[in-house]
C-alpha positions as CSV (number, residue, x, y, z in Angstrom):
1,X,0.2,-0.1,-0.3
2,X,1.2,3.5,-0.6
3,X,0.4,7.2,-1.1
4,X,1.3,8.5,-4.4
5,X,0.6,12.1,-6.0
6,X,-2.3,11.8,-8.7
7,X,-1.6,11.9,-12.2
8,X,-3.2,14.3,-15.1
9,X,-7.1,14.1,-15.1
10,X,-8.3,11.7,-18.0
11,X,-5.1,9.3,-16.9
12,X,-6.9,7.4,-14.1
13,X,-6.3,8.2,-10.0
14,X,-7.1,11.8,-10.2
15,X,-10.4,11.0,-11.5
16,X,-11.4,8.4,-9.0
17,X,-10.0,10.9,-6.4
18,X,-12.4,13.6,-7.8
19,X,-15.4,10.8,-7.6
20,X,-14.6,9.8,-3.9
21,X,-14.2,13.3,-2.7
22,X,-18.0,14.7,-4.6
23,X,-19.3,11.4,-2.9
24,X,-17.8,11.1,0.6
25,X,-17.6,14.7,1.6
26,X,-21.0,16.7,2.7
27,X,-21.2,19.9,0.1
28,X,-21.3,22.5,2.7
29,X,-17.6,21.0,3.9
30,X,-15.9,21.1,0.2
31,X,-13.9,23.2,-1.3
32,X,-14.6,23.7,-4.8
33,X,-12.5,21.5,-6.7
34,X,-10.9,24.1,-9.1
35,X,-9.7,26.0,-5.7
36,X,-7.7,22.8,-4.8
37,X,-6.7,22.2,-8.4
38,X,-5.0,25.8,-8.5
39,X,-3.4,25.7,-5.2
40,X,-1.8,22.2,-6.3
41,X,-0.1,24.3,-9.4
42,X,1.1,26.9,-6.5
43,X,2.9,24.1,-4.6
44,X,0.5,24.2,-1.5
45,X,-1.7,21.7,-2.0
46,X,-1.2,17.9,-2.7
47,X,-3.7,15.3,-4.2
48,X,-2.8,12.0,-3.0
49,X,-4.0,8.5,-4.0
50,X,-4.0,5.5,-1.6
51,X,-3.4,2.6,-3.9
52,X,-1.6,-0.6,-3.7
53,X,-0.4,-1.3,-7.3
54,X,-3.1,-0.2,-9.6
55,X,-5.7,-0.7,-7.2
56,X,-7.5,2.4,-5.8
57,X,-7.9,2.4,-2.3
58,X,-9.0,6.0,-1.3
59,X,-7.5,9.6,-1.2
60,X,-5.5,11.7,1.0
61,X,-5.6,15.6,0.0
62,X,-3.0,17.7,1.8
63,X,-2.0,21.6,2.6
64,X,1.6,22.1,3.2
65,X,2.3,25.1,5.0
66,X,5.3,25.9,6.7
67,X,5.9,22.9,9.0
68,X,2.5,22.0,9.2
69,X,0.5,19.4,7.1
70,X,-3.1,20.2,7.2
71,X,-4.9,16.8,6.1
72,X,-8.0,18.6,4.6
73,X,-9.7,15.3,3.2
74,X,-9.2,11.6,3.9
75,X,-11.6,9.0,2.6
76,X,-11.3,5.4,1.9
77,X,-13.4,3.7,-0.8
78,X,-16.5,2.4,0.5
79,X,-16.1,-1.0,-0.7
80,X,-12.6,-1.0,1.3
81,X,-13.6,0.4,4.6
82,X,-13.5,-1.0,7.8
83,X,-10.3,-2.9,6.9
84,X,-7.3,-0.9,8.4
85,X,-6.7,1.2,5.6
86,X,-7.4,4.7,7.1
87,X,-5.0,4.1,9.9
88,X,-2.5,2.6,7.5
89,X,-2.9,5.8,5.1
90,X,-2.1,8.1,8.4
91,X,0.9,6.4,9.2
92,X,2.0,6.6,5.5
93,X,1.2,10.3,5.8
94,X,3.7,10.7,8.9
95,X,6.3,8.8,7.2
96,X,6.0,11.1,4.4
97,X,5.9,14.2,6.5
98,X,8.3,13.3,9.4
99,X,9.0,16.8,10.6
100,X,5.6,18.1,10.3
101,X,2.7,18.6,12.4
102,X,-0.1,17.0,11.1
103,X,-3.5,18.5,12.0
104,X,-7.4,18.0,10.8
105,X,-10.5,19.0,11.2
106,X,-13.7,17.1,11.9
107,X,-17.3,17.6,12.6
108,X,-17.8,18.9,16.2
109,X,-19.0,16.1,18.7
110,X,-20.1,18.9,20.6
111,X,-23.0,20.1,18.4
112,X,-26.5,18.6,18.3
113,X,-26.2,16.4,14.9
114,X,-28.1,13.7,13.3
115,X,-24.8,11.7,12.5
116,X,-23.8,12.3,16.1
117,X,-22.9,8.6,16.5
118,X,-20.6,8.6,13.2
119,X,-18.7,12.0,14.3
120,X,-18.0,10.2,17.7
121,X,-16.9,7.2,15.9
122,X,-14.5,9.4,13.5
123,X,-12.9,11.3,16.4
124,X,-12.4,8.0,18.4
125,X,-10.5,6.5,15.2
126,X,-8.6,9.4,14.9
127,X,-7.5,9.5,18.7
128,X,-6.8,5.9,18.3
129,X,-4.3,6.3,15.6
130,X,-2.6,8.7,17.7
131,X,-4.0,12.0,17.0
132,X,-4.9,14.1,19.9
133,X,-7.8,16.7,20.3
134,X,-6.6,20.4,20.5
135,X,-8.4,22.6,23.5
136,X,-10.2,24.7,21.0
137,X,-12.8,24.3,18.1
138,X,-13.2,26.5,15.3
139,X,-16.3,27.6,12.9
140,X,-15.0,27.1,9.4
141,X,-17.3,28.5,6.8
142,X,-20.4,28.0,9.4
143,X,-19.6,24.6,10.5
144,X,-18.3,23.9,13.9
145,X,-14.8,21.6,13.8
146,X,-13.0,20.0,16.2
147,X,-9.0,20.4,15.6
148,X,-7.0,16.9,15.9
149,X,-3.2,17.0,15.9
150,X,-0.2,14.8,15.9
151,X,3.3,16.2,16.1
152,X,3.0,18.9,18.3
153,X,0.8,22.0,19.4
154,X,-1.0,24.5,16.9
155,X,-2.2,27.4,18.3
156,X,-5.5,29.1,16.5
157,X,-3.6,31.8,15.0
158,X,-1.2,29.2,13.3
159,X,-4.4,27.4,12.0
160,X,-5.9,30.5,10.8
161,X,-2.7,31.7,8.9
162,X,-3.0,28.6,6.7
163,X,-5.8,29.9,5.3
164,X,-4.9,33.6,5.4
165,X,-1.4,32.7,3.2
166,X,-2.5,29.9,1.7
167,X,-6.1,31.0,0.2
168,X,-5.9,34.8,1.6
169,X,-7.6,37.0,3.8
170,X,-11.1,37.1,2.4
171,X,-11.1,33.3,2.8
172,X,-9.5,33.2,6.1
173,X,-12.7,35.6,7.4
174,X,-14.6,32.6,7.2
175,X,-12.6,30.8,10.1
176,X,-12.9,31.8,13.6
177,X,-12.2,30.3,17.0
178,X,-15.0,29.3,19.4
């Protein structure tokens, strides 16, 4: 199993990553696909396919900023879930970025939600996989999120600077601490 940078549109894995991204995440949590492609061209964004040879297993979409890697989106193909691939993908990301702090956002387990069991299960998965909850939450484009980290601390100001420096201040105005 490996994580590898995706290829050009029409050549295989990028198209599969795009389809999984569209299916796996709620509309209110998705960034425009073109924005991610633009940031990839600028050197901030990596689009990884999780593969076993030519077999597509999932995706990991990351933002690199200074000594921080924001795991923006992680999804395993539905037919492959529950087999330890998410845990292995996190291990591979830590190996790929050994000197970086890894941070990710999850839907809040503090806010009322119809999918609370799923949110709690997701949080438990990440905590079992070596992530640690930070002591603050954020509103990200109107969605309450918790932040999890491995490899060190990340202040809210540092977290917000990812958005202001990578996407611009107008984008970062939609990131507030709570």
